[in-house]
N, C-alpha and C positions, 0 to 999 in steps of 0.2 A: 817536485813532489807536492809541494803545497798547491800549486796550480792544478795538479791532477786531483787532489782531494777536493778542491772547490768546485771543480766541474762535476765530480761524482756526487757531491752534496746537492748542487744545483739540479742535476737529473733526477735524483730521488725526491726533491721537493716538487718538481714539476709532475712527476709520475704519481706522486701521492695526491696532489692538488687537482690536477686536470680531470681525472675520472669523477671526483666528486662534483665538479662544475658541470660535467656532461651529464650526470645522473640528475642533478637538480634542474638542468635545462629540459631534460626528457620528460620529468615529471610535472613540468609546468604546463598547465592547460592554456591552450590558444584562446586568445581573448574573444573569438567569435563562436566558442564551443560552450554548450549548455549540457549539464547532467540532469536528466529527467528522471526522478525517483518515483517508482509505482509500489504501493504497498503490496507485499507478497499475499497471493491468494492460491497460487500454484507452485510447482518448482520454478526456479529461475530460468532454467532452459525452455520450458514451456512458455513462460510468460514472455521471454525475449523473441520467440517465434512470432507471436501476435502482435507485440508491442513495437517491434523494431521496423516493420514496413510502415506503420502509422507515424512514427517519428521520422522516418526518412521522408515521407510526404511533407511533413511539417518543415523539416530541414530545407527541402527544395523550395517551398512556396514562401517561407519566411526568411530566406537568405541567411541562414545560420546552421551550424552543425550541432544536432541534438543527439545525445548518446542515452540509451536505455540503461537504468540502474535499478536494482532492488536490494533485498537482503534474505538471508536464509530463513528469517522468522521476523514477526512483527515487532518484537521488543528490539531487535537490532536496528530495524528499519527506523523506529521512532527515535533511537539513540542517534542515528545518523542525520535525521530530520532536526533534532535539537542541537546538533554540532554544525548545522548548515552545510552538510556535505552536498546536498541536492540544490540546483539552481531553480528547478521547477519540481513540485511534488503533487502527486495525486495521493491523498492521504485520508486516514480515519478522521471523520468530522469532529469527534470528541477529542482527539489529540490536537486537532487545529485549534480548538477554542482554548487549550491550555498554555500556560506561560512558556513551556518549552518551545512552542511554535511561533512565538511572537514576532520573529524575523520574517515570517512568510505572510503574504496577504493574498486572498482569494481573489480570482479574477474570472473563473469559469467553473462550471459543473455540467455533470451529464444531463442531457435534455430528458424531460418527461419520466423521471425516476424519482422515487423516494426511497428511503432506506428502512427496511424493516429486518428485525432479528427473527430467527426462526430456531426451533429445537426440532431436531430430525431423530427418527429411529428407524429400524428396519421395517420393511412393509409388514412382514408377518409378526412383528413384535407384540406382545400381549399389552403393552402400555397404551391406553387410550385417552388419558388426561395427565396433565402435569403432575397432579397429586401422586400418581402412580410411581414417580421417579423419586419420591422422598426417601432419603438415606442412600441413593444410588451414586455411583461415580459418573459425572458428566464431563465429557471432553469438550473443550474450547480452544480457539486459536491462540489467545494471549490474554493476560489480565486486562489489557487496555483496549481490547477490540470492542468498539462501541455497540454495534448491533448484535454481534455475534455473542458477546460475553456480557456487557453491562446491562443491556436492556433485559435479557433472560433473568439475570441474577436480581435485578431490581424487582421484577415480577415475582420471582421465587420468594423473596423477602416479604413482599406485600401479602402473599398468600400463606405465608407461614410454612413454606416447603423448604426443608434442609437438604441440601445436596453437597457432595465432595467434588472438588474441582481438579482437573487434570488439564494441563495446558501443553499443546502439541506443536505450536509454531505457525500453523497456517490453515486456511479453510480447507485445502485439499487433504491435509492430514486428518481433519476432523471428520470428513464424510467417508474417508477411506477406512478410519478406525471404526466407525459405526457399521459400515458395510461389511467389514471382516469380523463383526461381532467382538471386537477387542473392549468395546464399551456399549452400554445400552442406548445411550442417547448423546447428542452432541449440539452445540449451538454454533450457528453458521448464518449465512445470508442467502437469499433465493438465487441471486446471480451465480454464486459459487456452484450451486446444484445444477443450474441450467447449463453451465459451462462444463460440468463434469462429463466424463465418458458415459454414454447412455447404458452400457453394461453395469455400471455402478448406480447411477441415478434411479433406475428402474427398480432397484433393491430397496429404495429409501421411501419414506413419507414424512410429511410434515405434521407434527404433534401439535405445535403452537406457533402463533405468528404475533409479533408486537405491533403496536400502532407505528404510524409512519412518521419519518423525520427527514430533514434535508440531507441529501446525499452527498458522497464524498467531494470536497473541494479540489480544485487544481488551483495550486497557489504558487506564487512567485517569491523567491528570496529578495530581500530588499537590495541586495547588490546588484541584481539584474537591471541594466538600464531600462528606463520606462519605454523608450522606443522600441526596444527588442521585445518586451513581453506584450506590448500594444500590437506589434506585427504578428506575433505568435497568437495572440487572442483573436485578431481579425481572421486569420487563416482557419482556426478551429471552429469559429462561429459560422463559417461559410461551408465547412466540409460536407454538410449533408445535402448541399444544393449542387455538388459536383459528383457525378457517378463513380469516379475513381475513390474520392474522398469518403462517400457513403459506404462503399464496400470495405474500406479500411476501418471505419468505425464499427461496422458489424462484427469485423473479425475480433475487436476488443470488447464486444457486447455493449456497444453504445447505439442509441438512436440518433444522437446528435449531441452538440454541445452548446450550452447557453451561457451568457453572461451571468455572473454572480457577484455579490458583495458581501462584506463582512456581517451585516446585520441579518443576513439570511440564515445564520447559524445561532440566532438568539434562542431558537426553540430548544437547541442543545444545552445552551448555556443555563438555562432556566431549570433543568433537570437536577443539576448538582449531584450527579452520581458519583459514588465513591469507587475507586478502583481496588479491587481485591489484591491480597498479597499473593505472590506466586509461589505458594507452598506445593511441593510435590508429595 
């Protein structure tokens, strides 16, 4: 009887422990796998359609396995950057220069592009200048979106224009909200409008454009081995010289990718812009 009880106890221990071990092993990321985080601009499914072929190309050429990742909204994406969830990140330049991103170092950025914030309205809107928006509710992607939120708000403050803020999580939600007349105006970036469905973008016009700043960095987490991100960088920098690579760059809205270093973002550090509270 004692022997039977001992055998039963042993079996229960094995059955209880082994599944946990199996789950732990399943969740463990293979050594040669990288998670590439992209700041949300559209729905995750739409972004995956354009970014996955680009990342598959990088995987093949750089001899590593790269997986696309994003988040449902900008705030969540930045929380994941701060926690180091992504190995490589394409992120907001203002968030890059903040302490939360100190584990990441830029090594590349989009070619021939500067970052500008814009305020959009519907084409037939009566608003002709920013002052016309005084007292109105303006929609933005998130409190920390550099070009889409922080640059317009800094200009509103400078000009003495008071607006009420509504945050909707992504650039796509901004331009759709304005197009559907849910809000009179929104803050976003030109690339988001250029990549929007033409049936939507043709209903919109740009009311205001900010000065230019250094565009989104592509940065590697400090845990990524140097030889890995150097291989990755070499492939990225040469993509616009390869017809297949160039086609994939166009799919994500890039003309090419160039080398970048940390000092390139000093123009953004000098602004010292404050992030508004996310009050609804």
